[in-house]
C-alpha positions as CSV (number, residue, x, y, z in Angstrom):
1,M,20.7,31.1,-34.2
2,A,16.9,31.4,-34.2
3,S,14.4,29.3,-32.3
4,R,11.9,27.0,-33.9
5,R,9.2,29.5,-33.1
6,D,11.0,32.3,-34.8
7,I,11.6,30.3,-37.9
8,I,7.9,29.2,-38.1
9,S,6.9,32.8,-37.7
10,K,9.3,34.0,-40.4
11,I,8.1,31.4,-42.9
12,A,4.4,31.9,-42.1
13,G,4.7,35.7,-42.3
14,S,6.4,35.5,-45.7
15,I,3.6,33.5,-47.3
16,T,0.5,35.1,-45.8
17,P,-0.2,37.1,-49.0
18,L,-0.8,33.7,-50.7
19,Y,-2.4,31.7,-47.8
20,D,-4.6,32.4,-44.9
21,G,-3.0,32.5,-41.5
22,R,-3.9,29.0,-40.4
23,E,-2.6,27.4,-43.7
24,A,0.5,29.5,-43.7
25,E,1.3,28.4,-40.1
26,S,0.7,24.7,-41.1
27,I,3.1,25.0,-44.1
28,A,5.7,26.6,-41.9
29,R,5.5,23.8,-39.3
30,M,5.8,21.2,-42.1
31,V,9.0,22.8,-43.3
32,V,10.6,23.0,-39.9
33,M,9.6,19.4,-38.9
34,D,10.8,18.1,-42.2
35,R,14.1,19.8,-42.2
36,L,14.8,19.1,-38.5
37,G,13.6,15.4,-38.8
38,I,11.1,15.7,-36.0
39,D,7.4,15.1,-35.6
40,F,4.8,17.5,-34.2
41,T,5.1,16.0,-30.7
42,H,8.8,16.9,-30.5
43,L,8.2,20.3,-32.1
44,A,5.5,21.2,-29.6
45,A,7.6,20.0,-26.7
46,D,10.0,22.8,-27.2
47,Y,9.1,25.5,-29.6
48,D,11.9,27.7,-28.2
49,A,14.7,25.3,-29.0
50,E,17.4,26.9,-31.1
51,C,17.9,25.4,-34.6
52,K,19.2,26.1,-38.1
53,I,17.3,25.3,-41.3
54,D,19.7,24.8,-44.2
55,N,18.8,26.7,-47.4
56,L,16.0,28.6,-45.7
57,D,16.2,31.5,-48.1
58,D,15.8,29.2,-51.1
59,I,12.8,27.5,-49.4
60,L,11.2,30.9,-48.7
61,T,11.8,32.0,-52.3
62,D,10.0,28.9,-53.6
63,L,7.1,29.2,-51.2
64,R,6.6,32.9,-51.9
65,R,6.2,32.2,-55.6
66,G,3.4,29.7,-54.8
67,R,5.3,26.5,-55.3
68,P,3.5,23.8,-53.2
69,V,5.3,22.9,-50.0
70,Q,5.2,19.2,-51.0
71,Y,7.2,20.0,-54.1
72,V,9.6,22.2,-52.1
73,L,10.2,19.3,-49.6
74,G,10.2,16.7,-52.3
75,H,7.7,14.3,-50.7
76,A,4.2,14.0,-49.2
77,Q,2.4,11.8,-46.7
78,F,-0.6,9.7,-47.8
79,C,-2.3,6.9,-45.8
80,G,0.6,7.0,-43.3
81,L,3.1,6.3,-46.1
82,D,5.8,8.6,-47.6
83,F,5.7,9.5,-51.3
84,V,8.1,11.3,-53.6
85,V,6.4,14.1,-55.4
86,R,7.6,16.6,-58.0
87,E,6.4,18.8,-60.8
88,G,4.6,16.8,-63.4
89,V,2.7,14.6,-60.9
90,L,-0.3,15.6,-58.8
91,I,0.2,15.9,-55.0
92,P,-1.9,13.2,-53.1
93,R,-4.9,14.7,-51.3
94,P,-6.5,13.8,-48.0
95,E,-9.9,13.3,-49.7
96,T,-8.3,10.5,-51.7
97,E,-7.2,8.8,-48.4
98,E,-10.9,8.6,-47.6
99,L,-11.6,6.7,-50.8
100,V,-8.7,4.3,-50.1
101,G,-10.2,3.6,-46.7
102,Q,-13.6,2.7,-48.2
103,I,-11.9,0.4,-50.7
104,V,-9.8,-1.3,-48.1
105,A,-12.9,-1.9,-45.9
106,A,-14.8,-3.6,-48.8
107,T,-12.1,-5.5,-50.6
108,R,-11.2,-9.1,-49.9
109,T,-7.7,-10.5,-49.3
110,G,-5.9,-11.3,-52.5
111,A,-8.1,-9.2,-54.8
112,R,-6.9,-8.2,-58.2
113,I,-7.1,-4.4,-58.5
114,L,-6.5,-1.9,-61.3
115,D,-5.7,1.8,-60.6
116,V,-6.5,3.9,-63.7
117,G,-4.6,7.2,-63.9
118,T,-2.2,6.3,-61.0
119,G,-0.2,9.6,-61.0
120,S,2.3,9.3,-58.1
121,G,1.1,5.8,-57.5
122,A,-0.4,6.8,-54.1
123,I,-3.6,4.8,-54.4
124,A,-2.0,1.7,-55.9
125,V,0.8,1.7,-53.3
126,A,-1.5,2.3,-50.4
127,L,-3.9,-0.5,-51.5
128,T,-1.0,-2.9,-51.9
129,R,0.2,-2.2,-48.4
130,M,-3.2,-2.2,-46.8
131,I,-5.0,-5.2,-48.4
132,P,-3.3,-8.6,-47.7
133,D,-2.0,-10.3,-50.8
134,A,-3.6,-7.8,-53.1
135,D,-2.5,-8.1,-56.7
136,V,-2.4,-4.4,-57.9
137,E,-1.7,-3.1,-61.4
138,A,-1.8,0.6,-62.4
139,V,-1.9,2.6,-65.6
140,D,-1.1,6.2,-66.6
141,I,-0.5,8.0,-69.9
142,S,2.3,10.2,-68.5
143,D,5.9,9.0,-68.5
144,D,6.7,11.4,-65.7
145,A,4.0,10.1,-63.6
146,L,4.9,6.4,-64.2
147,A,8.6,7.2,-63.3
148,V,7.5,8.7,-60.0
149,A,5.0,5.8,-59.3
150,V,7.7,3.2,-59.9
151,E,10.0,5.1,-57.5
152,N,7.2,5.2,-54.9
153,A,6.5,1.5,-55.1
154,K,10.2,0.8,-54.5
155,R,10.2,3.4,-51.7
156,N,7.4,1.6,-49.9
157,N,8.6,-1.9,-50.6
158,V,5.6,-3.1,-52.8
159,S,5.4,-4.9,-56.1
160,I,3.0,-3.3,-58.6
161,K,2.8,-3.8,-62.4
162,F,2.7,-0.4,-64.1
163,H,1.5,0.1,-67.7
164,K,1.6,3.1,-70.0
165,A,-2.0,3.4,-71.2
166,D,-4.7,6.0,-72.0
167,A,-7.8,6.0,-69.7
168,L,-9.7,7.1,-72.7
169,G,-8.7,4.0,-74.7
170,D,-9.4,0.3,-74.5
171,L,-7.7,-1.2,-71.4
172,G,-9.2,-4.7,-72.0
173,A,-5.8,-6.3,-72.8
174,L,-4.8,-5.9,-69.1
175,G,-7.3,-8.7,-68.2
176,R,-9.9,-9.1,-65.5
177,F,-10.0,-7.4,-62.1
178,D,-12.0,-7.7,-58.9
179,A,-11.9,-3.9,-58.4
180,I,-11.1,-0.9,-60.5
181,V,-10.4,2.5,-59.0
182,S,-9.7,5.9,-60.5
183,N,-9.2,9.5,-59.4
184,P,-9.3,10.9,-63.0
185,P,-9.2,14.5,-64.2
186,Y,-12.5,16.1,-63.3
187,V,-12.2,19.8,-62.6
188,P,-14.0,21.8,-65.3
189,Q,-11.9,24.4,-67.2
190,S,-14.3,27.1,-66.0
191,D,-13.1,26.6,-62.4
192,R,-9.6,27.8,-63.2
193,A,-10.5,31.3,-62.1
194,N,-11.3,30.1,-58.6
195,M,-8.2,28.0,-58.1
196,H,-5.1,28.9,-56.1
197,T,-1.9,29.8,-57.9
198,N,0.0,26.9,-56.2
199,V,-2.2,24.5,-58.1
200,L,-2.6,26.3,-61.4
201,D,1.1,27.3,-61.8
202,F,2.7,24.1,-60.6
203,E,0.5,21.0,-60.8
204,P,-0.1,19.3,-64.1
205,S,-3.2,20.6,-65.8
206,E,-3.7,17.4,-67.8
207,A,-4.3,15.6,-64.5
208,L,-6.8,18.1,-63.3
209,F,-9.0,19.6,-65.9
210,V,-11.7,18.5,-68.4
211,D,-13.7,20.3,-71.0
212,D,-16.9,21.9,-69.6
213,A,-18.7,20.5,-72.6
214,N,-17.8,16.9,-71.7
215,P,-17.0,16.7,-67.9
216,L,-17.7,13.0,-67.6
217,V,-15.4,11.9,-70.4
218,F,-13.0,9.9,-68.2
219,Y,-15.8,8.4,-66.1
220,R,-17.6,7.2,-69.1
221,S,-14.5,5.6,-70.6
222,I,-13.4,3.9,-67.4
223,A,-16.9,2.7,-66.7
224,A,-17.1,1.2,-70.3
225,N,-13.8,-0.6,-69.6
226,A,-15.0,-1.7,-66.2
227,A,-18.2,-3.2,-67.6
228,V,-16.0,-5.7,-69.6
229,M,-12.9,-6.0,-67.3
230,L,-14.6,-6.5,-63.8
231,T,-15.3,-9.9,-62.5
232,E,-19.0,-10.5,-61.8
233,G,-19.8,-8.6,-58.6
234,G,-16.6,-6.6,-58.9
235,W,-16.4,-3.1,-57.6
236,L,-15.8,0.2,-59.5
237,W,-14.6,3.1,-57.3
238,F,-14.3,6.8,-58.3
239,E,-13.2,10.0,-56.7
240,I,-15.4,12.7,-58.2
241,Y,-16.0,16.4,-58.6
242,E,-18.7,17.3,-56.1
243,K,-21.1,18.9,-58.6
244,Y,-21.3,15.9,-60.8
245,G,-22.3,13.2,-58.3
246,D,-25.8,12.7,-59.6
247,D,-24.8,12.7,-63.2
248,I,-22.1,10.1,-62.6
249,C,-24.6,7.9,-60.7
250,R,-27.1,8.2,-63.5
251,M,-24.4,7.3,-66.1
252,L,-23.4,4.2,-64.1
253,A,-27.0,3.0,-63.8
254,E,-27.5,3.5,-67.5
255,S,-24.3,1.4,-68.1
256,G,-25.8,-1.5,-66.1
257,F,-24.0,-1.1,-62.8
258,R,-25.8,-1.9,-59.5
259,D,-25.6,-1.0,-55.8
260,I,-24.5,2.5,-56.8
261,R,-23.6,4.7,-53.9
262,L,-22.7,8.4,-53.7
263,A,-20.8,9.3,-50.5
264,A,-19.6,12.5,-48.8
265,D,-16.1,13.2,-47.6
266,A,-15.1,14.6,-44.2
267,N,-16.2,18.0,-45.3
268,N,-19.6,16.7,-46.2
269,K,-19.1,17.2,-49.9
270,P,-20.1,14.4,-52.3
271,R,-16.7,13.2,-53.5
272,M,-16.9,9.4,-53.9
273,V,-19.0,7.0,-56.0
274,W,-18.8,3.2,-56.0
275,C,-20.9,0.5,-57.6
276,R,-20.8,-3.2,-58.6
277,K,-20.9,-5.0,-61.9
């Protein structure tokens, strides 16, 4: 039987062709902690404890071919909550947690909120858990995504109304909302060459990429819906591609929104925009 340290070293060493040393080590620790049911404090307290990881060879095979560790483990953490993730649905990102934090700080108790392009349901579930008495609804065009979102709402004991709808269509039938939030597809197709295989080969391209000739297509459509659907003074929140911040702010101003703000994430990249009707 090997020690925790040995297994972490084995996993990290096997995936260093795909990841740098620090990321490979982080992935290896995630696998060991998940499969042993321990947190980092307990791991660090005794790296040399002997242990056995079931199906380790299968896990290594998956990781070596670039399958994201969250898909391998079947779940991911977001805003302190646990979410089911699998192929067909984007893995929740830390940057999106920052957007959720901004929304929670600015949103009143009992607000009616719409999440457009909900994916795994991470934003919708987190907002429902973190804003007292929030009335949250969410839409997505993908049946796979909606199935996972419904599962995650149940997993986290929240009630959310989910709808199958196209963010590029008319959402007005859903009614009026105090806040609308979206993390839509925004990566230009030309960026494919710079992206890691664990994203390109496994995560759904329709949730990631937009045509270079029309990169703001989702933002324009959602803003047009928000102009009608938001209550007076209601907030529109976006996660954005860092290169298009100024363009999105300009589009929102031309659409009649006010108090427009472009904000940087923890890595000092402009990744969030919000404004009021």
